[in-house]
N, C-alpha and C positions, 0 to 999 in steps of 0.2 A: 765832808758835807758841802754841797754846793748852795750858794745863795741864789735867790730868785733872779737878780740882775744878771749874774753869770749864766744861769740856765737859759734865760730869755735871749741872750746874745749869741750863745754858742750851740744850743741843742739842735737848732735847725740845720746845722752843718754835719750832724752825725751821719755816717754812711753804713751800709749793710754789707760791707766787703768782708764777710766772714763765712765759715762753713755753713752756719745755720741761716744766713741771709736775714739776720735780725739787727735791730738797733741796740747798741749797748751804751747805757749812760756812763759806764765806767771808762769809755774811751775819752771822756772829757778830762780825765786825770792827766792824760798826755798834753792836752791843750793848756791846762792850768800849769803844768810843770814848765812848759815853754815860757809862760808868762811869770815864772818864779812866784806862783801863788799857791804852792803846795806846802803843807805842814803836816806833821804826823800827830795822831791821837791814838790812845789806847781804846780798843774795842774788843768785846767778847765775840765768841763764835756765833752766837745767836743774832747779833747785830749785823753780821756779815753774811748770813745765810742767803742763798739764792732761792728764787721762787720760779720754778719751771714746770710745775705740775699742780694739780688740784690738791694732792696730798701735801706738798710743800706750802701751798697757800694756806691750807687749814692749820698747819703747824705754826706758821708765822702769826696767823690770826689768834690762835690759842695763846701764844706768848704775849701779844699786845693786850688781849683781853685780861689776862692775869695781871699784868702790870697796872692796867686801868682800874681793875677792881681793887687791887691792893691800895692804890693811891686814894681811892674814894673811901675805903674803909678806914684808912689812917686818918682821914679828914673828918670822920664821924658818921659816915653812912652805914647803916646796919644792913647786912645781907645774910639771909639764911640760905645755906648750901650755896655759897657764892660760885662754885664751879658750874652751876646750872644756869646762871644769870648771864644774859647777853646784853652788852652795853656798847652803843656806837661812840666813836671818838668825838663826835660833835655835840654830844649831849652835855647838859649841865644838871648836876644833882647835888643839892645842898646838904650840909650836915644835918643829921636828925631824920633823914628820910629812911623808911624801912622798906626794903625790897625782899619779897618772899621768893621761894624757889621757882625756877622756870619762867621768870619774867624776861621779856625782851623789850629793850628801849632803843630806838634808833632815830636817825635824822637829827634835826635841830630841836630836840625835845629839851624842855627845862622843867625840873621838878623842884618845887620849893620845900622849905623845911617842914618837918613833921608830917609830910604826906606818907601814906602807906599804900604800896602797890602789891596787891595780893597775888597768890599763886596763879601762874599761867597767863597773866595779862600781857597784852601786846600794846605798846604805845609808840607812835611815830609822828614826828614833826608837831608836837603838841605842847601846850603850856599847862602844867598842873600846879595850882597854887598851894599855899601852906594849909595843912590840916585837912587835905582831901583824902578820902579813902576810896581806892579803886578795888572793888571786891573781885573774887576769882573769875578768871577766864573772860575778862572784858577786853574789847578791841577798840582802841581810840586812835584816830587818824586825823591830823590837821584840825584839831579841836582845842578849845580853851575851857578850862574848868576852874572856877573861882573857889575861894577858900571855904572850908567847913561844908563841903558837898560830898554826898555819897553816890557812887556809881556802881551798878551791877548788883549781883554777879550776872555774867553772860549778857552784858550790855554792849551795844555797838554804837559808837559815836563817830559819824562820818564827817567828811570835809565841811567846814563851815559851821560846825556845831559850837555854840557858846553857852555854857552852863554857868549861871551866876552863883553867888554865894548862898549857902544853906539850902540848896536844892537837892532833889533826890531823883535819880534815874535808876529804876529797878531792873529786875531780871527780864531778859528777852525784850528790852526796849531798844529801838533803833532810831537815831536822829540823823538828819542831814540838812545843812543850811538852816538850822533851827536854833532859836535863842529861848532858853528858859530864864525868866527873870527871877530875882531873889525870892527864895522860898517856894518856888513852884515845884510840883511833883508829877512824875509819871512813873508809877511804881511797878506796873506789870504789863508785859505783852502788848506793846503799842508801837506804831510807826508814826513819827512826826517829821514830815519833810516840808521845807519852805514855810516854817511856822514861827510865829512870835507868841510865846506863852507868857501872859502877864504875871506880875508878882503875886504870890500866894495862890495861884490857880492849881487845881487838881485835875489831872487827866486820868480817867478810870481805865481799868483793865480792858484790853481788846480794842481800844480806840485807834483809829487810823485817820490820817489826813490824806484825802484823795487829791494830791497836788499835781498829777499829770493826766492830761486828757487825751493823750496820744499825739499831741502836736507841741505843747508847751507846758511849762511849770507855772503854777499859780499859788499865791500866798494864803495862809490861814492866820488870822490875827485874833488872839484872845485878850481881852482886857484883864484887869486885876481881879483876883478872887473869883474867877470863873470855875464852875464845877461841871465836869463832863462825866456823865454816867457811863458805866461800863458798856462795852460792845457798841460804841457810837461811831458813826461814819460822818466825817466833816468834809463836805465837798467844796473844794476851793474853786474860785476865790470866795472867801468867806470871812465875816467879821462878827465877833461876839463882844458885846459891851461889858463893862465892869459888872461883876456880881450876877452875870447871866447863869442860867442853870439849864443843862441839857439832860432830859430824862434818859435812863438806860435803854439801849437798843434802838436809839434814834438815828435816822439818816437826815442830816441837817444840810439844806441847800441854800437857805436864805439868811440874811442878816438877823441876828438875835439882839434886840435892844437891851440896854443896861437894865439889870434887875428882872428880866423876863425869863419865863420857863419855856423851853422849846421841847415839843414832843413830836417826833417825826416817825411814827410807827402806826401800823394798822391796829384797829381795835380788836382785842381778843374775842374769839367766839368759841364757846364750849358746846359740843353736841352730845347730849345725854344718851347713855346706853348705846354708844356707837361702836365701842371697841369689841364687844362680843360678836356682833354681826360681821365686823371686819375679819376677826380671827376665823370665823366659820367659812367665809369666802376664800380666804388664803389656804385653809386646809383642804378645801374642795379642789383647788388648783394643783395641789401636790399629788392627788390621787391619780 
């Protein structure tokens, strides 16, 4: 095993004078021997295996993964079907965490105690606090999720997402550079980008923040305890005060004061006895 100081000093002098024309780090053993810095240690064949093909790379990775999984389980991490779970070497997973089958955790991810990561979820470079539940098939990248929060299933948290404690991100909800403050909810089918969602606020199904105008990104800011009705469109830049209420199906383009109701939709018009005539016209066209 070479120390970093030795490698930094001598690796630059490696040569490619061999049949393959490659650099071999093992050539440094001769350098160390000249300096009387060689000692022997016992190693198994797996530790000495070479990696010269994709098959050999996969074999080495499988060995390291098994060792990492075994170490974590010995420390108290629960893994269901551990052979299906992929864990990166730079991750931190605390005792009491529960990992279900086919989970992938990579990058500098940290998962705190009692968190549960359900089947098929993918997490990269993220912080998952204690008692968080990630439901199946959620994708989390460069995000922070605070304690006692529920995510998914089928949620996507992109770079810069910060979900505070006791929040809920539901199925088919996507966030990017968005903060949900404590107790906020976005339960179904929403896109929240460049947004700050106040504590206790509720974002209805089908809501989107229109944060991109073709040239730049703009913020949407919701105060505390704001209610956004289903199928609403929030056109940024936009600010809604505390306790504001947006009626379902609204397109909101202007500031909504605290405690106000915003209705951004056309008035419904019903045309009596219209359908029968329409059907007759359509039938005539088919003839």
